[in-house]
N, C-alpha and C positions, 0 to 999 in steps of 0.2 A: 526614349523611355516614355511610356504612356501614363497619363494621369488616371486616377480612379474616378469613377462616376460619383457625383455628389447625390446622396439620397435626398428625396423631397422633404422628408420629415426631419426635424431637428433631432440630433443625437443627444443633446444635453441642453440645460437651461441657458448655458453660455454661448451656444451655437447660434450666432446671429446671421450666419451666411447661408443657412439652409433656405431653399426657396420658400418653404412654409413660413419662415420668419419674415422674409422680405415682402411677401404678399400681405402679411398682417400689419406692417408698419404703414399706416396711411400717410401719403404724401412723401414718403421716404424714397430717395433715389438709391436704388440698389448699389450703384457704383460708389456713392458716398458712404453707405453702410459698410461695404467691403473695405474701402480705404480707411475708415475710422477703426475698424477691427484690426487691420494690418498695422496701423500706427500704434494702437494700444499694445499689440504683441511686440512690436519693435521696441517700444519704451520699456516694457516689462523685461525684455532680454537685456537692454542696456543697464537697467537697474540691478538685475541679477549679476551681471559682470562687475558693476561698480561695487556691489556688496561683497563679492568674492575678493575684491582688491583691498578690503579692510583687514586689519590684523585680527587674530582670533578673539582677543578680549573685546575689541570694538564690536565685532560681529555678535558676540554673546550679549553685550549690553543692548544693542539695537534690537536684537531678536527678543530679549526679555522685556524691553520697554515699549516696543512698537509692533511686534509681529506675533504676540502671544495673546490668547484670550484671557489668560490670567496674568495681567501686567505686573511686573516686579517694581517695587519702590526703589528709589535711590539708596535708601538705608539698607535694604535687603542686599542689593548688589554690592554696596560698600563693604558690608560684613563678609560677603562671599569672596571678594577680591582682596580683602585686608587693606583697603584704602579708605580715605575719607569720602563722605557724601559729595563734597565739593569736587573731588577728583573724578568721581563717577560722572557727575554732571558735565565736567570739562571734556571727558572722553566722549560722552554722548554727543555733545555739541560739535566737537571736532569731527566725529564720524558722520554726523548728519551733513555737515558742511562739505566733507570729502565726497559723500554720496551724491550730493547735489551737483558738485563740480564734475565728478566722473560721469554721471548720468547725462549731463548736458553737453559733454564733448562729443564731437562727431568724427 
């Protein structure tokens, strides 16, 4: 299978591997830039898999509290789920702990 040629110009703001970007980074070692980008992609994939390992309620709480531009309060989520604010906080903390644990497993 043959790989596609890499265009010289960056295709997006996040594209740090385009030759145009590598030349623009003074003192940067292209191999280090590529390795760092690959590591970030790997970590993002592990976090995605860990997130998918959470139950639906935990996913919704984490999404509403951490992944939304319009962050939900504990009180709003408590009312939505019909539980106490403290229970939502406990679910959030347990979910964050599980995410950290699952994302750090190799």
